[in-house]
PQR file with spaces between the fields and no chain letter, atoms N, CA, C, O and H, PARSE charges and radii, in Angstrom:
ATOM       1  N    MET     1      13.957  -17.367   11.001 -0.4000 1.5000
ATOM       2  CA   MET     1      13.087  -16.967    9.880 -0.0000 2.0000
ATOM       3  C    MET     1      13.580  -15.669    9.195  0.5500 1.7000
ATOM       4  O    MET     1      13.825  -14.656    9.850 -0.5500 1.4000
ATOM       5  N    THR     2      13.708  -15.738    7.917 -0.4000 1.5000
ATOM       6  CA   THR     2      14.198  -14.546    7.220 -0.0000 2.0000
ATOM       7  C    THR     2      13.078  -13.493    7.057  0.5500 1.7000
ATOM       8  O    THR     2      11.899  -13.797    7.235 -0.5500 1.4000
ATOM       9  H    THR     2      13.509  -16.562    7.386  0.4000 1.0000
ATOM      10  N    ASP     3      13.449  -12.326    6.737 -0.4000 1.5000
ATOM      11  CA   ASP     3      12.445  -11.232    6.550 -0.0000 2.0000
ATOM      12  C    ASP     3      11.482  -11.656    5.418  0.5500 1.7000
ATOM      13  O    ASP     3      10.274  -11.439    5.520 -0.5500 1.4000
ATOM      14  H    ASP     3      14.407  -12.079    6.592  0.4000 1.0000
ATOM      15  N    SER     4      12.008  -12.245    4.367 -0.4000 1.5000
ATOM      16  CA   SER     4      11.177  -12.715    3.216 -0.0000 2.0000
ATOM      17  C    SER     4      10.153  -13.803    3.707  0.5500 1.7000
ATOM      18  O    SER     4       8.982  -13.782    3.329 -0.5500 1.4000
ATOM      19  H    SER     4      12.988  -12.422    4.284  0.4000 1.0000
ATOM      20  N    GLU     5      10.641  -14.740    4.557 -0.4000 1.5000
ATOM      21  CA   GLU     5       9.783  -15.761    5.034 -0.0000 2.0000
ATOM      22  C    GLU     5       8.738  -15.218    5.969  0.5500 1.7000
ATOM      23  O    GLU     5       7.577  -15.623    5.915 -0.5500 1.4000
ATOM      24  H    GLU     5      11.592  -14.756    4.865  0.4000 1.0000
ATOM      25  N    LEU     6       9.140  -14.304    6.826 -0.4000 1.5000
ATOM      26  CA   LEU     6       8.177  -13.645    7.731 -0.0000 2.0000
ATOM      27  C    LEU     6       7.067  -12.917    6.960  0.5500 1.7000
ATOM      28  O    LEU     6       5.888  -12.968    7.311 -0.5500 1.4000
ATOM      29  H    LEU     6      10.083  -13.976    6.869  0.4000 1.0000
ATOM      30  N    ASP     7       7.521  -12.216    5.858 -0.4000 1.5000
ATOM      31  CA   ASP     7       6.508  -11.531    5.005 -0.0000 2.0000
ATOM      32  C    ASP     7       5.560  -12.497    4.361  0.5500 1.7000
ATOM      33  O    ASP     7       4.371  -12.204    4.239 -0.5500 1.4000
ATOM      34  H    ASP     7       8.479  -12.174    5.573  0.4000 1.0000
ATOM      35  N    ALA     8       6.064  -13.675    3.933 -0.4000 1.5000
ATOM      36  CA   ALA     8       5.227  -14.664    3.298 -0.0000 2.0000
ATOM      37  C    ALA     8       4.190  -15.212    4.321  0.5500 1.7000
ATOM      38  O    ALA     8       3.017  -15.413    4.008 -0.5500 1.4000
ATOM      39  H    ALA     8       7.031  -13.913    4.033  0.4000 1.0000
ATOM      40  N    VAL     9       4.680  -15.436    5.528 -0.4000 1.5000
ATOM      41  CA   VAL     9       3.797  -16.044    6.582 -0.0000 2.0000
ATOM      42  C    VAL     9       2.695  -15.012    6.892  0.5500 1.7000
ATOM      43  O    VAL     9       1.521  -15.364    7.002 -0.5500 1.4000
ATOM      44  H    VAL     9       5.634  -15.272    5.782  0.4000 1.0000
ATOM      45  N    TYR    10       3.087  -13.747    7.030 -0.4000 1.5000
ATOM      46  CA   TYR    10       2.142  -12.629    7.385 -0.0000 2.0000
ATOM      47  C    TYR    10       1.153  -12.497    6.220  0.5500 1.7000
ATOM      48  O    TYR    10      -0.049  -12.376    6.457 -0.5500 1.4000
ATOM      49  H    TYR    10       4.041  -13.461    6.941  0.4000 1.0000
ATOM      50  N    THR    11       1.610  -12.517    5.020 -0.4000 1.5000
ATOM      51  CA   THR    11       0.724  -12.444    3.886 -0.0000 2.0000
ATOM      52  C    THR    11      -0.289  -13.541    3.848  0.5500 1.7000
ATOM      53  O    THR    11      -1.468  -13.307    3.585 -0.5500 1.4000
ATOM      54  H    THR    11       2.587  -12.615    4.828  0.4000 1.0000
ATOM      55  N    GLN    12       0.186  -14.796    4.121 -0.4000 1.5000
ATOM      56  CA   GLN    12      -0.734  -15.930    4.145 -0.0000 2.0000
ATOM      57  C    GLN    12      -1.788  -15.783    5.315  0.5500 1.7000
ATOM      58  O    GLN    12      -2.957  -16.133    5.158 -0.5500 1.4000
ATOM      59  H    GLN    12       1.144  -14.987    4.335  0.4000 1.0000
ATOM      60  N    LEU    13      -1.330  -15.270    6.445 -0.4000 1.5000
ATOM      61  CA   LEU    13      -2.221  -15.055    7.598 -0.0000 2.0000
ATOM      62  C    LEU    13      -3.372  -14.114    7.196  0.5500 1.7000
ATOM      63  O    LEU    13      -4.553  -14.386    7.414 -0.5500 1.4000
ATOM      64  H    LEU    13      -0.380  -14.985    6.572  0.4000 1.0000
ATOM      65  N    CYS    14      -2.939  -12.966    6.581 -0.4000 1.5000
ATOM      66  CA   CYS    14      -3.929  -11.953    6.092 -0.0000 2.0000
ATOM      67  C    CYS    14      -4.898  -12.544    5.106  0.5500 1.7000
ATOM      68  O    CYS    14      -6.110  -12.365    5.227 -0.5500 1.4000
ATOM      69  H    CYS    14      -1.980  -12.744    6.404  0.4000 1.0000
ATOM      70  N    LYS    15      -4.359  -13.262    4.112 -0.4000 1.5000
ATOM      71  CA   LYS    15      -5.246  -13.874    3.074 -0.0000 2.0000
ATOM      72  C    LYS    15      -6.248  -14.823    3.722  0.5500 1.7000
ATOM      73  O    LYS    15      -7.433  -14.792    3.391 -0.5500 1.4000
ATOM      74  H    LYS    15      -3.374  -13.408    4.014  0.4000 1.0000
ATOM      75  N    THR    16      -5.776  -15.674    4.651 -0.4000 1.5000
ATOM      76  CA   THR    16      -6.578  -16.666    5.304 -0.0000 2.0000
ATOM      77  C    THR    16      -7.696  -15.915    6.062  0.5500 1.7000
ATOM      78  O    THR    16      -8.862  -16.287    5.929 -0.5500 1.4000
ATOM      79  H    THR    16      -4.813  -15.699    4.920  0.4000 1.0000
ATOM      80  N    MET    17      -7.389  -14.920    6.813 -0.4000 1.5000
ATOM      81  CA   MET    17      -8.377  -14.168    7.540 -0.0000 2.0000
ATOM      82  C    MET    17      -9.438  -13.524    6.626  0.5500 1.7000
ATOM      83  O    MET    17     -10.626  -13.468    6.943 -0.5500 1.4000
ATOM      84  H    MET    17      -6.442  -14.618    6.921  0.4000 1.0000
ATOM      85  N    THR    18      -8.957  -13.060    5.515 -0.4000 1.5000
ATOM      86  CA   THR    18      -9.928  -12.457    4.557 -0.0000 2.0000
ATOM      87  C    THR    18     -10.865  -13.547    4.039  0.5500 1.7000
ATOM      88  O    THR    18     -12.080  -13.350    3.995 -0.5500 1.4000
ATOM      89  H    THR    18      -7.991  -13.105    5.258  0.4000 1.0000
ATOM      90  N    GLU    19     -10.310  -14.688    3.648 -0.4000 1.5000
ATOM      91  CA   GLU    19     -11.133  -15.789    3.155 -0.0000 2.0000
ATOM      92  C    GLU    19     -12.160  -16.261    4.175  0.5500 1.7000
ATOM      93  O    GLU    19     -13.275  -16.644    3.818 -0.5500 1.4000
ATOM      94  H    GLU    19      -9.323  -14.848    3.684  0.4000 1.0000
ATOM      95  N    LEU    20     -11.784  -16.232    5.422 -0.4000 1.5000
ATOM      96  CA   LEU    20     -12.679  -16.720    6.484 -0.0000 2.0000
ATOM      97  C    LEU    20     -13.755  -15.670    6.790  0.5500 1.7000
ATOM      98  O    LEU    20     -14.863  -16.040    7.176 -0.5500 1.4000
ATOM      99  H    LEU    20     -10.879  -15.921    5.712  0.4000 1.0000
ATOM     100  N    GLY    21     -13.471  -14.408    6.634 -0.4000 1.5000
ATOM     101  CA   GLY    21     -14.376  -13.339    6.858 -0.0000 2.0000
ATOM     102  C    GLY    21     -14.201  -12.783    8.300  0.5500 1.7000
ATOM     103  O    GLY    21     -13.656  -13.431    9.195 -0.5500 1.4000
ATOM     104  H    GLY    21     -12.570  -14.107    6.321  0.4000 1.0000
ATOM     105  N    GLU    22     -14.696  -11.556    8.450 -0.4000 1.5000
ATOM     106  CA   GLU    22     -14.540  -10.896    9.709 -0.0000 2.0000
ATOM     107  C    GLU    22     -15.228  -11.576   10.913  0.5500 1.7000
ATOM     108  O    GLU    22     -14.738  -11.471   12.038 -0.5500 1.4000
ATOM     109  H    GLU    22     -15.139  -11.030    7.724  0.4000 1.0000
ATOM     110  N    ALA    23     -16.308  -12.240   10.694 -0.4000 1.5000
ATOM     111  CA   ALA    23     -17.062  -12.934   11.733 -0.0000 2.0000
ATOM     112  C    ALA    23     -16.250  -14.044   12.311  0.5500 1.7000
ATOM     113  O    ALA    23     -16.361  -14.335   13.502 -0.5500 1.4000
ATOM     114  H    ALA    23     -16.706  -12.325    9.780  0.4000 1.0000
ATOM     115  N    HIS    24     -15.395  -14.706   11.469 -0.4000 1.5000
ATOM     116  CA   HIS    24     -14.708  -15.890   11.891 -0.0000 2.0000
ATOM     117  C    HIS    24     -13.192  -15.623   12.275  0.5500 1.7000
ATOM     118  O    HIS    24     -12.499  -16.516   12.763 -0.5500 1.4000
ATOM     119  H    HIS    24     -15.304  -14.470   10.502  0.4000 1.0000
ATOM     120  N    ALA    25     -12.751  -14.439   12.047 -0.4000 1.5000
ATOM     121  CA   ALA    25     -11.370  -14.035   12.319 -0.0000 2.0000
ATOM     122  C    ALA    25     -10.987  -14.200   13.771  0.5500 1.7000
ATOM     123  O    ALA    25      -9.927  -14.759   14.052 -0.5500 1.4000
ATOM     124  H    ALA    25     -13.313  -13.713   11.651  0.4000 1.0000
ATOM     125  N    PRO    26     -11.817  -13.731   14.727 -0.5600 1.5000
ATOM     126  CA   PRO    26     -11.416  -13.935   16.155  0.2800 2.0000
ATOM     127  C    PRO    26     -11.217  -15.317   16.595  0.5500 1.7000
ATOM     128  O    PRO    26     -10.277  -15.599   17.338 -0.5500 1.4000
ATOM     129  N    LEU    27     -12.108  -16.254   16.149 -0.4000 1.5000
ATOM     130  CA   LEU    27     -11.965  -17.655   16.471 -0.0000 2.0000
ATOM     131  C    LEU    27     -10.724  -18.255   15.843  0.5500 1.7000
ATOM     132  O    LEU    27     -10.018  -19.029   16.490 -0.5500 1.4000
ATOM     133  H    LEU    27     -12.872  -16.025   15.546  0.4000 1.0000
ATOM     134  N    TYR    28     -10.429  -17.894   14.526 -0.4000 1.5000
ATOM     135  CA   TYR    28      -9.333  -18.389   13.835 -0.0000 2.0000
ATOM     136  C    TYR    28      -8.053  -17.925   14.566  0.5500 1.7000
ATOM     137  O    TYR    28      -7.142  -18.730   14.760 -0.5500 1.4000
ATOM     138  H    TYR    28     -11.002  -17.265   14.000  0.4000 1.0000
ATOM     139  N    LEU    29      -7.973  -16.700   14.957 -0.4000 1.5000
ATOM     140  CA   LEU    29      -6.797  -16.126   15.628 -0.0000 2.0000
ATOM     141  C    LEU    29      -6.584  -16.818   17.023  0.5500 1.7000
ATOM     142  O    LEU    29      -5.452  -17.086   17.426 -0.5500 1.4000
ATOM     143  H    LEU    29      -8.713  -16.046   14.799  0.4000 1.0000
ATOM     144  N    ALA    30      -7.694  -17.090   17.726 -0.4000 1.5000
ATOM     145  CA   ALA    30      -7.577  -17.763   18.999 -0.0000 2.0000
ATOM     146  C    ALA    30      -7.040  -19.149   18.788  0.5500 1.7000
ATOM     147  O    ALA    30      -6.168  -19.594   19.534 -0.5500 1.4000
ATOM     148  H    ALA    30      -8.613  -16.872   17.398  0.4000 1.0000
ATOM     149  N    ARG    31      -7.541  -19.847   17.785 -0.4000 1.5000
ATOM     150  CA   ARG    31      -7.074  -21.197   17.529 -0.0000 2.0000
ATOM     151  C    ARG    31      -5.595  -21.215   17.126  0.5500 1.7000
ATOM     152  O    ARG    31      -4.807  -22.047   17.576 -0.5500 1.4000
ATOM     153  H    ARG    31      -8.249  -19.485   17.179  0.4000 1.0000
ATOM     154  N    LEU    32      -5.265  -20.268   16.268 -0.4000 1.5000
ATOM     155  CA   LEU    32      -3.864  -20.179   15.840 -0.0000 2.0000
ATOM     156  C    LEU    32      -2.948  -19.852   17.078  0.5500 1.7000
ATOM     157  O    LEU    32      -1.837  -20.374   17.172 -0.5500 1.4000
ATOM     158  H    LEU    32      -5.905  -19.592   15.902  0.4000 1.0000
ATOM     159  N    ALA    33      -3.401  -19.033   17.968 -0.4000 1.5000
ATOM     160  CA   ALA    33      -2.583  -18.696   19.167 -0.0000 2.0000
ATOM     161  C    ALA    33      -2.420  -19.956   20.022  0.5500 1.7000
ATOM     162  O    ALA    33      -1.324  -20.229   20.512 -0.5500 1.4000
ATOM     163  H    ALA    33      -4.304  -18.610   17.892  0.4000 1.0000
ATOM     164  N    LEU    34      -3.464  -20.701   20.202 -0.4000 1.5000
ATOM     165  CA   LEU    34      -3.364  -21.932   21.008 -0.0000 2.0000
ATOM     166  C    LEU    34      -2.411  -22.939   20.372  0.5500 1.7000
ATOM     167  O    LEU    34      -1.619  -23.568   21.074 -0.5500 1.4000
ATOM     168  H    LEU    34      -4.354  -20.479   19.804  0.4000 1.0000
ATOM     169  N    LEU    35      -2.475  -23.090   19.106 -0.4000 1.5000
ATOM     170  CA   LEU    35      -1.542  -23.961   18.360 -0.0000 2.0000
ATOM     171  C    LEU    35      -0.129  -23.476   18.518  0.5500 1.7000
ATOM     172  O    LEU    35       0.775  -24.282   18.735 -0.5500 1.4000
ATOM     173  H    LEU    35      -3.119  -22.579   18.536  0.4000 1.0000
ATOM     174  N    ALA    36       0.087  -22.214   18.418 -0.4000 1.5000
ATOM     175  CA   ALA    36       1.481  -21.653   18.495 -0.0000 2.0000
ATOM     176  C    ALA    36       1.942  -21.756   19.973  0.5500 1.7000
ATOM     177  O    ALA    36       3.124  -22.025   20.184 -0.5500 1.4000
ATOM     178  H    ALA    36      -0.647  -21.559   18.241  0.4000 1.0000
ATOM     179  N    ILE    37       1.129  -21.570   20.963 -0.4000 1.5000
ATOM     180  CA   ILE    37       1.521  -21.771   22.317 -0.0000 2.0000
ATOM     181  C    ILE    37       1.905  -23.185   22.614  0.5500 1.7000
ATOM     182  O    ILE    37       2.881  -23.443   23.319 -0.5500 1.4000
ATOM     183  H    ILE    37       0.168  -21.352   20.792  0.4000 1.0000
ATOM     184  N    ASP    38       1.134  -24.108   22.076 -0.4000 1.5000
ATOM     185  CA   ASP    38       1.480  -25.526   22.235 -0.0000 2.0000
ATOM     186  C    ASP    38       2.859  -25.847   21.619  0.5500 1.7000
ATOM     187  O    ASP    38       3.674  -26.581   22.180 -0.5500 1.4000
ATOM     188  H    ASP    38       0.341  -23.898   21.504  0.4000 1.0000
ATOM     189  N    ARG    39       3.068  -25.244   20.419 -0.4000 1.5000
ATOM     190  CA   ARG    39       4.367  -25.519   19.658 -0.0000 2.0000
ATOM     191  C    ARG    39       5.478  -24.943   20.365  0.5500 1.7000
ATOM     192  O    ARG    39       6.563  -25.524   20.365 -0.5500 1.4000
ATOM     193  H    ARG    39       2.406  -24.648   19.964  0.4000 1.0000
ATOM     194  N    ILE    40       5.289  -23.735   21.034 -0.4000 1.5000
ATOM     195  CA   ILE    40       6.385  -23.125   21.776 -0.0000 2.0000
ATOM     196  C    ILE    40       6.819  -24.001   22.938  0.5500 1.7000
ATOM     197  O    ILE    40       8.007  -24.167   23.219 -0.5500 1.4000
ATOM     198  H    ILE    40       4.407  -23.263   21.035  0.4000 1.0000
ATOM     199  N    GLY    41       5.868  -24.525   23.567 -0.4000 1.5000
ATOM     200  CA   GLY    41       6.112  -25.496   24.676 -0.0000 2.0000
ATOM     201  C    GLY    41       6.853  -24.973   25.925  0.5500 1.7000
ATOM     202  O    GLY    41       7.447  -25.729   26.694 -0.5500 1.4000
ATOM     203  H    GLY    41       4.904  -24.390   23.340  0.4000 1.0000
ATOM     204  N    ASP    42       6.784  -23.640   26.081 -0.4000 1.5000
ATOM     205  CA   ASP    42       7.425  -23.001   27.220 -0.0000 2.0000
ATOM     206  C    ASP    42       6.437  -21.910   27.774  0.5500 1.7000
ATOM     207  O    ASP    42       6.186  -20.862   27.178 -0.5500 1.4000
ATOM     208  H    ASP    42       6.302  -23.026   25.456  0.4000 1.0000
ATOM     209  N    ALA    43       5.922  -22.270   28.952 -0.4000 1.5000
ATOM     210  CA   ALA    43       4.842  -21.401   29.521 -0.0000 2.0000
ATOM     211  C    ALA    43       5.365  -19.968   29.748  0.5500 1.7000
ATOM     212  O    ALA    43       4.674  -19.001   29.426 -0.5500 1.4000
ATOM     213  H    ALA    43       6.126  -23.120   29.436  0.4000 1.0000
ATOM     214  N    GLY    44       6.548  -19.836   30.286 -0.4000 1.5000
ATOM     215  CA   GLY    44       7.105  -18.524   30.463 -0.0000 2.0000
ATOM     216  C    GLY    44       7.276  -17.658   29.214  0.5500 1.7000
ATOM     217  O    GLY    44       6.981  -16.464   29.197 -0.5500 1.4000
ATOM     218  H    GLY    44       7.109  -20.621   30.548  0.4000 1.0000
ATOM     219  N    ALA    45       7.772  -18.330   28.170 -0.4000 1.5000
ATOM     220  CA   ALA    45       7.885  -17.619   26.835 -0.0000 2.0000
ATOM     221  C    ALA    45       6.485  -17.200   26.347  0.5500 1.7000
ATOM     222  O    ALA    45       6.282  -16.078   25.884 -0.5500 1.4000
ATOM     223  H    ALA    45       8.012  -19.301   28.184  0.4000 1.0000
ATOM     224  N    ALA    46       5.543  -18.124   26.465 -0.4000 1.5000
ATOM     225  CA   ALA    46       4.185  -17.862   25.953 -0.0000 2.0000
ATOM     226  C    ALA    46       3.560  -16.694   26.712  0.5500 1.7000
ATOM     227  O    ALA    46       2.903  -15.837   26.122 -0.5500 1.4000
ATOM     228  H    ALA    46       5.709  -19.035   26.842  0.4000 1.0000
ATOM     229  N    MET    47       3.773  -16.673   28.025 -0.4000 1.5000
ATOM     230  CA   MET    47       3.231  -15.598   28.885 -0.0000 2.0000
ATOM     231  C    MET    47       3.850  -14.225   28.541  0.5500 1.7000
ATOM     232  O    MET    47       3.178  -13.195   28.601 -0.5500 1.4000
ATOM     233  H    MET    47       4.307  -17.370   28.504  0.4000 1.0000
ATOM     234  N    ARG    48       5.118  -14.241   28.188 -0.4000 1.5000
ATOM     235  CA   ARG    48       5.808  -13.009   27.728 -0.0000 2.0000
ATOM     236  C    ARG    48       5.250  -12.531   26.410  0.5500 1.7000
ATOM     237  O    ARG    48       5.054  -11.335   26.195 -0.5500 1.4000
ATOM     238  H    ARG    48       5.664  -15.078   28.140  0.4000 1.0000
ATOM     239  N    LEU    49       4.998  -13.473   25.536 -0.4000 1.5000
ATOM     240  CA   LEU    49       4.397  -13.126   24.208 -0.0000 2.0000
ATOM     241  C    LEU    49       3.001  -12.510   24.344  0.5500 1.7000
ATOM     242  O    LEU    49       2.657  -11.539   23.671 -0.5500 1.4000
ATOM     243  H    LEU    49       5.157  -14.444   25.710  0.4000 1.0000
ATOM     244  N    ILE    50       2.203  -13.118   25.251 -0.4000 1.5000
ATOM     245  CA   ILE    50       0.847  -12.580   25.476 -0.0000 2.0000
ATOM     246  C    ILE    50       1.019  -11.159   26.066  0.5500 1.7000
ATOM     247  O    ILE    50       0.317  -10.247   25.629 -0.5500 1.4000
ATOM     248  H    ILE    50       2.482  -13.907   25.799  0.4000 1.0000
ATOM     249  N    ALA    51       1.840  -10.960   26.952 -0.4000 1.5000
ATOM     250  CA   ALA    51       2.053   -9.575   27.472 -0.0000 2.0000
ATOM     251  C    ALA    51       2.529   -8.617   26.423  0.5500 1.7000
ATOM     252  O    ALA    51       2.024   -7.500   26.308 -0.5500 1.4000
ATOM     253  H    ALA    51       2.410  -11.700   27.307  0.4000 1.0000
ATOM     254  N    ASP    52       3.508   -9.053   25.653 -0.4000 1.5000
ATOM     255  CA   ASP    52       4.041   -8.147   24.536 -0.0000 2.0000
ATOM     256  C    ASP    52       2.929   -7.787   23.581  0.5500 1.7000
ATOM     257  O    ASP    52       2.828   -6.633   23.167 -0.5500 1.4000
ATOM     258  H    ASP    52       3.919   -9.960   25.746  0.4000 1.0000
ATOM     259  N    ALA    53       2.082   -8.753   23.215 -0.4000 1.5000
ATOM     260  CA   ALA    53       1.029   -8.472   22.268 -0.0000 2.0000
ATOM     261  C    ALA    53       0.020   -7.489   22.885  0.5500 1.7000
ATOM     262  O    ALA    53      -0.465   -6.577   22.217 -0.5500 1.4000
ATOM     263  H    ALA    53       2.164   -9.691   23.552  0.4000 1.0000
ATOM     264  N    ARG    54      -0.280   -7.696   24.165 -0.4000 1.5000
ATOM     265  CA   ARG    54      -1.182   -6.766   24.876 -0.0000 2.0000
ATOM     266  C    ARG    54      -0.622   -5.343   24.870  0.5500 1.7000
ATOM     267  O    ARG    54      -1.317   -4.376   24.558 -0.5500 1.4000
ATOM     268  H    ARG    54       0.114   -8.438   24.708  0.4000 1.0000
ATOM     269  N    ASP    55       0.642   -5.257   25.220 -0.4000 1.5000
ATOM     270  CA   ASP    55       1.273   -3.951   25.379 -0.0000 2.0000
ATOM     271  C    ASP    55       1.436   -3.217   24.029  0.5500 1.7000
ATOM     272  O    ASP    55       1.610   -1.998   24.028 -0.5500 1.4000
ATOM     273  H    ASP    55       1.206   -6.042   25.473  0.4000 1.0000
ATOM     274  N    HIS    56       1.384   -3.907   22.907 -0.4000 1.5000
ATOM     275  CA   HIS    56       1.567   -3.303   21.659 -0.0000 2.0000
ATOM     276  C    HIS    56       0.290   -3.272   20.790  0.5500 1.7000
ATOM     277  O    HIS    56       0.343   -3.030   19.584 -0.5500 1.4000
ATOM     278  H    HIS    56       1.242   -4.897   22.907  0.4000 1.0000
ATOM     279  N    ALA    57      -0.844   -3.524   21.441 -0.4000 1.5000
ATOM     280  CA   ALA    57      -2.147   -3.552   20.763 -0.0000 2.0000
ATOM     281  C    ALA    57      -2.697   -2.128   20.581  0.5500 1.7000
ATOM     282  O    ALA    57      -3.784   -1.951   20.030 -0.5500 1.4000
ATOM     283  H    ALA    57      -0.887   -3.721   22.421  0.4000 1.0000
């Protein structure tokens, strides 16, 4: 993914969260995370991403 594509994806994520509203954002992010984990298809990689996200929160 190029920097431009990453920026476009991040922008869409932010817009979608804004549209859904603060009350629905946590459920949306949880669903997005589950879909991404399923798409990754590698439990070890998913566990490392979960730890990385925790460590940088």
